[in-house]
N, C-alpha and C positions, 0 to 999 in steps of 0.2 A: 550304543554310541549316541550322545545327545546331538542336537542340531548344530551348535557352533563347531563341535568337533568334526561333524560330517562335512562342513564347508572349509575345513582347514587344510585339507590335502586332496589330491586328485589321484585316484587309483591308477588311471592309465599312465600318468607321468611316472609314478613309482614303478609300475610294471616295465616301462621303457628302460629305466636305469637298472632294474633287475636283469633284464635280458641283454643289455648292451654294456654292462659294467667293464668287461675286459677291453673292449674296443674304446670305450670312453676314457679309461685310465691311460691307455697307450697314446691316444690322440693328444692329451694335454701334457704328457711327459712328467718331469719331476721338478720343474721350476715352480717355486711358490709364488703367490700373488705379489706383485711389486708394491702393493699398498700395505702389505701385512706388517712389515718392520716399523713403518711410521706409526701404525696403530699400536703395536706392542710397546713402542717407546713411550707412550702415554701412561702405561700401567706401572704399578710398583713391582719391583724385582720379585720374581717367584710367585706372583699373584695367581689366583684361580681364573682360568679362562675357559669359557664354554664355546665350542664351535658347533654351529647348526648347519648341517649339510656338508659333511667332510669330503664327500666324493671319494677320490682315490687316495686321499690322505696327505697330499703334498704340503698343504698349509699346516695341517696338524703336526707334521714332522718338524716344520720350522718352529712352531710354537713350543714344542717339547724341547728341541735343541737349544732354544734360548732360555730354558730353565723355568718355564712357567708350569703351574699345576694344571695340566690339561684334562679337560673333559670333552671328548669329541664324539659327535653323534651324526647319524644319518638315518633316514626312514627306510632306505633300501638295504636289506641284509647283504646283498651281493656286494654293494659298495663298502660296507663295514668290513666284510671279509677281505676284500682287496686291500683296504687301507691297513688292516692289521697284518696281513701277509707280507706286504712290501715294507711297511714302516714300523710295525710294532707299537702303535700309538694307543692301544687299549680302547679303540672305538667301540661304541655300543649302539644298538638299534633304538632310536627314539624319534617319533614324529613330532613336529612342532607343537601340536596341541597337547602333547604329553608332558611338556615342560611344566614342572610344578615347584621348582626351587624358589626360595625367597631369600633375597639379599645374600646370595651365595657366591657371586662372581664379580671380579673387578673388571672383566671385559667379556663381551659377547661378540663373536666374529661370525658373520653370515654372508660370506662372499658368494654371490650368484646362486642363492638358495631360496630366499624368501620370495623371489620373483615367480616361484611356482605356486604360491599360496593363492587360492581363489580370492577375488576382491572382497567377497562377503565375509571372509574369515580373517583378513589381514589385521584389522583393528584388534581383534581378540588376541592374536599372536603377539602383536606389539605390546599389549598389556601384560602378557605372560613374561616377555623379555624384561620389561621394566621392573616387574616384581622380582625377577631372578637377579637383577643387578644390585650390588651393594651401593650404598650412598657414595657418590663421586665416581661411580663406574662408567665405563665407556662401551658404546655399541656401534658396530659397523655393519652396514648391509648395502648391497648393490642390486640394481634393478635394470631391466631392459625397458626403455621408455616406449610409449605408444599411445593409442587413443581408445583402448578398451580391451577387456579380457578376450583372449583367443588362444588358438593353438598354432604351433609352428608346423613346418612341413613334416616333421617327425612325430607329430601327435602329442607333443608335450604342451601342457597348459601353462600360460603365462598371464600374470595380471596386467601387464603392459600399461602402467599408469602414465599420465602426464605429470609434470613436476608439481603443479598446483594441487592435484588430487592427492598425490603422495604426501605432500607437506601437510595437508589437512588431516590425513590419517595419523601422522606423527604428532600433530598439534593437539589431537584429542587425548593424548596420553599425558596425564599430569606429572609434573616433576622432572621433566627432562627438556633439554634444549639442543637444537641442531647447531653444532659448532662448525661443520664444514659440509658443503654440497658441491661435489665435483661432477661435471658432465664430461663425457668422453665418447668416442666411437670405438667399437670393438666387434670382433666376430664371435662366433660360437660354434658349437658342435655341428650345427646345421649348415655352416658355411656362409651364413648371411650376416653382413655387417649392419649394426644398428646403433642408435644413440642409447647411451646408458647414463645412469646417475648413481653416484656413491654417496651415501649419507653417513656422517659420523656424529653421534649423539652422546651427550653426557647427562647422567642423572644427578640431580641436585644433591 
């Protein structure tokens, strides 16, 4: 594994999701993200959509139900197994740094997943996503805000960016523009409410 790949994921975080997959899926239930439909409405009917970090598969199920050509992924095999058992979405195991597609997707959906990428590896992952998007494609990702990389009480790694730092990482990617930045407060599996930001980007 080369150095950029080594910085793109955290083994302890993946191990957490492997061990806690049944509890995690039960905790979040079956309701898809309320931001998902608005994102899908931006895409051509039946277009190819990549999901990064499918978790229990609730968003993947919605993407599939709306008729899109779904490619849904997660780095934790236990999460992939849960998503497929419950929803039959054809999820596959793939870490972020393994994304090698070029101009293959009209949309990339990464709800509450890229927030686990170590700061040193985020720029490289964003570059891979940009390459994977077709011209005119859309990308959504959400992050927990903070003032520096760290772990939560459950041992999961977060990049915890502030908005300025995160915008700088996005700004370093040529050929795309942030169309929407939404800040909000929400809880998580650890029961802690935090400030979040959701960014929606379009490739030229």
